[in-house]
Structures are given as C-alpha cells and as structure tokens.
C-alpha positions as CSV (number, residue, x, y, z in Angstrom):
1,X,12.6,1.9,-16.8
2,X,12.5,-1.9,-17.3
3,X,9.3,-3.8,-17.5
4,X,10.1,-5.7,-14.3
5,X,10.7,-2.4,-12.4
6,X,7.4,-1.0,-13.7
7,X,5.7,-4.3,-12.7
8,X,7.0,-3.9,-9.1
9,X,5.9,-0.2,-8.9
10,X,2.5,-1.2,-10.2
11,X,2.1,-4.0,-7.7
12,X,3.2,-1.8,-4.8
13,X,0.6,0.8,-5.8
14,X,-2.1,-1.9,-6.1
15,X,-1.2,-3.2,-2.6
16,X,-1.4,0.3,-1.2
17,X,-4.8,0.9,-2.8
18,X,-6.0,-2.5,-1.6
19,X,-4.9,-1.6,2.0
20,X,-6.4,1.9,1.8
21,X,-9.8,0.4,0.7
22,X,-9.7,-2.1,3.5
23,X,-9.5,-5.1,1.1
24,X,-6.4,-6.4,2.9
25,X,-4.9,-6.0,6.4
26,X,-1.5,-4.8,7.3
27,X,0.0,-8.2,7.9
28,X,-0.9,-9.2,4.3
29,X,0.3,-5.9,3.0
30,X,3.7,-6.4,4.6
31,X,4.1,-10.0,3.5
32,X,3.2,-9.0,0.0
33,X,5.7,-6.2,-0.3
34,X,8.3,-8.4,1.2
35,X,7.6,-11.0,-1.5
36,X,8.1,-8.2,-4.1
37,X,11.6,-7.5,-2.7
38,X,11.0,-4.7,-0.1
39,X,12.9,-6.2,2.8
40,X,14.9,-3.4,4.6
41,X,13.2,-2.2,7.8
42,X,13.3,1.4,6.7
43,X,11.7,0.7,3.3
44,X,9.0,-1.5,5.0
45,X,8.2,1.3,7.4
46,X,8.0,3.9,4.6
47,X,5.6,1.8,2.6
48,X,3.6,1.0,5.7
49,X,3.3,4.7,6.6
50,X,2.2,5.5,3.0
51,X,-0.4,2.8,3.1
52,X,-1.8,4.0,6.5
53,X,-1.9,7.6,5.2
54,X,-3.8,6.4,2.1
55,X,-6.3,4.4,4.3
56,X,-6.8,7.5,6.4
57,X,-7.6,9.7,3.3
58,X,-9.8,7.0,1.9
59,X,-11.9,6.8,5.1
60,X,-12.1,10.6,5.4
61,X,-13.2,10.8,1.7
62,X,-15.9,8.1,2.2
63,X,-17.1,9.9,5.4
64,X,-17.4,13.2,3.5
65,X,-19.3,11.6,0.7
66,X,-22.0,10.6,3.1
67,X,-22.7,14.2,4.0
C-alpha cells in the first residue's frame, strides 16, 4: 500500500471517529471526505452510513458507562 493511500484511509477513519464523537456534523464530514476524493454517490452513502452507525455505538457506549 502506498503512503498516500494509507494517508487517505487514516484520514477517513479520523473523520468517522470525529463524527461518532460529535466533534463534527454530517455536512462537515461529507465535505471532508469529498475533499479526500470520495465523490461517487454510492461511496458517500456508504461512508455516511458507517459514520452514523459509529455515532450510534458511541452514544450507546457512553449511556452504558453512566449506569
């Protein structure tokens, strides 16, 4: 794997975690992944769904930690 491809993968993961932890909103997430080269509607929807699922799990985890 090239260094650039690894950089893109790392940045996508960071954006997903930032969205999951409510550090950024969906519009910023989408514009950021688009800047990284994710531009097909199917790919955007896939990343969006993954980020929303990660946010759900993050919130459930935080709720469970309270009890």
